[in-house]
N, C-alpha and C positions, 0 to 999 in steps of 0.2 A: 690662665684659661679654668672657667668656671661650664663641666660637662653636662652634660643634660643628666637626667636624674635616673633616667632610662633608658639608656646604652653611653658609650665613650666618646661620644658625639660631642663637639663643642655646642654650647647651650646659646638662643637668640634674644631668649627670653625669658625674665623670674615675672612668675605668674605670685603676686604677693596674697590674692585673695586664696590660693590653691598652698602655696609656701614649694613650687614646682621651678627647677629650671629645667626645660626643654629646645629640645634642639631643634631645626628647622622643619625635620619630617617632623618629630614625634607632638608638636605645634602644631604643624599643619594635620592632623591626625586628628588634636582636641580640636580644633575649630570644625571638619568635619562630620565629626562624629555629637557636635552642638547645636550645627543642623539638621544631623538627618534626625534629633532624636525633638528639633522642634517642628520637623513635617510631619515625620508620626505622627505626635500628638494630635495633630490637625484629623487626620483620618479621613484626608483627601484625594488620595493617592494610591486607591485600588483597584481604579476602572479610567479608561482615557477624558484626559482633563485636556484644558487649556490655559498656561499660566499667562497674564499679562502680568512685564516690568518696571517696575517703574524707574525710569532710567534717569538722569540726571546728570552722566557724566562725571561726575566725581567719585572718589576710592568706595566709599559707601556699595552706591548702588552697581558701578562695575563688578568688585567681588560678588555681590548679588548674583549676577545674572552669570560671571565665569562658575561659581559654583553649582545654582542649579543648571547650567545647558553639558556640566559634565557628569553630573548627578544624574542627571535624565539621559543622558549621551545613547541608552540602549533600549530604551522605553519610545517607542513607534510612536505610543498611543498618547503621549505627552505631546503638548507645543510650548514653545515660549515666544512671545510676545512681546520685543520692548515698547512701551510707549513716552515717546518725550515729549515734554513740553515745550514749545520755545517761550522767553519770556524776555526777549530781544535780547541784542546783541553785547547791553551795556552790562546787564545783569550776569554773575559769575556763578554755576559754568554756565555756558552756553549751550544753545542744541546743536551747535556745531561738533561741540566735545562730545559730547550725549551720541548722535550721529557716528560718531569715527571711533567710541569703546562697541557699536553694534556691532557696525562694519569689522569692524576688529576678531569679535568673538562670535562673526556668522548667523548673528541674529536677526530675522525677518524685524521690521522694527514700520511704527507709522506715528508721524510728527502731528503735534494737535497747533496749532500755533494763535494765540492769544491775543491780537491788536491791539485794543484798551489796556493793554500796559506792558504793549511794546511802545513806553517813550523812550525815542532815541533820542531826542534833547533834553531831558531834565534832567535835574540833579539836585538832591541825590536821585539815582537809579529806583526804579518802580518794581516793589517784588513781591507778585499777590501769596499771601496768605494759606497756612498749610494745607487749612481748611477747603479752601478753596480748586490750589492744588490737589486734594484728594476727592475731590468731587469729580472733578475732572478726571482723572486716572477710574473712579470708579465708574464713569460714563462712558469714556473709550473701549476700557472691557469688557462690558457690557451691550456695546456696538458691535463687536466686535468675536461676540461666542465666547469671550473667556469668560469661566465660570469663577477663575481665581483669580484676583491680585494679592501678586508678591512687593513690596516695601521694604527699602533698607535700614529703616529704623535699628541701630544696634542697640546693645545696653545702658549706655550712659542714655541715649536718647530716651529711653524707655522706661527706664527708674527717674528724671526729670521730668517727665507727663503725670509718674504718681506722685513726685514729690506735691508740684504745685498741686496737683488738683485735690489732695489731703492739704496742704496749704491754703488753699481754697473755699474749701468744705463741699466739695462735689467729685467724689468719687465717682458720681456716675458717669463721667467724661471720659473716662478710658477705660471704660467694662467693656464699651462698644454697643454697638447696636445691629437691628436685621438689617442687611443686605441681599439683595439678590445676588453679587457677589461678592465672593467669601474672599477674607482679610487677611492677607499671613506674612508674621514678620520676623524669615527665617535667622536672622542674624541678632536674633533678640537679648539671646545669654551671651554675646561676644561683646566683649568691653570696645571703646572707639579705640582704644594702643594695638589690640589686638588685628581688628579689622583692619587697622593702618602700615599696619607688618606682614598682614599676608597681601594685601592688595602693593606693596611694592616688590615683594617676596616673588612678583608673577607682571609686574607690572601694567597695571587693572587703574583704567583714571585718571584722574587730571589730581596733582597735591594739592592743590589751592580750592577747589572747591567745598569738599567737606570742613578742613579748618578755618578758611576765612570766615565762614561764613559765621564759625560760632568764635570766631574773635569780633567781629563786628553783630554780636548779636544784641549788643546793648542799645544800636543803634535801630533797631528791626522789632524789639522785642517790648515787652511793659518791662515795667521796671522791679515787678514781681519776678518776675520771668528771670531774670537776667541774676536777681540778686540771687535767686533760690538756686539758680546754674552752678554760680562760683561756692555759696554755704557748701551744696550737695559734693562737688568736686573734691574740696577741703577734708570733707567729713571721711568721706571715701579713701584718699589720700590719707587718713589716720589710722583708720577702719576700716580694716581691705574688706569688702563681700559685702558693705550695706549695701551697695545698689544689688546683688543678688539678693540681699533678705525681699529688699522694699519688691523685687518683681517677684519671691514667692510668696508674699502677704498680699501680691495682687490673683495670682493663677489659683489661691487656694480660698475664694471669692466663686460667687457660682457663672462669672464668666467664665468661660477656657475659648484658649483660641481655635479657631474651627469650629466653632461654633453655627459662629453664621455660614451654611454650606447651602451654597449657590450651585446652579446648574452647572455640571461638569464635563459637557460632552462637545466636543470639537464640533464650531460650526465655521462654515468657509469666511476666508480668509475677508476685512472691507480691501476694495481697489486702493485704498491710501495706502496701506503699507508695502513698503522697499525692500 
């Protein structure tokens, strides 16, 4: 039995990039520490705020909602609102699964249906692009008085975006632009497999929601992006810490997470909120 490097308990994970074996308690402590640091850097939580959380029913967004719910449990000046986008029954994950997560966590939610993408009888099913989905999330957050939008991108997601932007010679694409609603990614320092392990430990989200998308990504994204994903995963496997290095390189630039600060004072919830 491999023991935790911080206590005598059994380790559940080995972090190759840190060289640490961690038990469940110290693993979760590490996850929470990284999330708290990411939130602290935004400078957005000194006073009352409403946070719109993009929730799709998958493990990443469910983990994000769970951690934020617990982290701000004693802050009466901070509201959480889950925003769910209904892409149709054939799309995985579904809005029903996202609603189940919101109800499980007792977070109020608002459902945005997109009839033009709800193509029940088409093969393959139509999936809206990340840019379209993000625009809907921003608009819904603003309509419901949320000054902050939180989404569940993890370290692997962020590193891939940065890597693709370098390959395309378009670093500005990941530097962000001014928005009325501040965009934060609290999981951005946590590797995908650690987010998955945390979710499994707390029975959060649906198993295939994130993994299936990545497995099928070659059918939904351009060839460059899929090739970049495979290259980056292989490189990070051979050289642990590569993804962290890419993220640090971006953070040394002029754009810092939280620079886009929008209004954070809570407003009345929309009547659409469940």
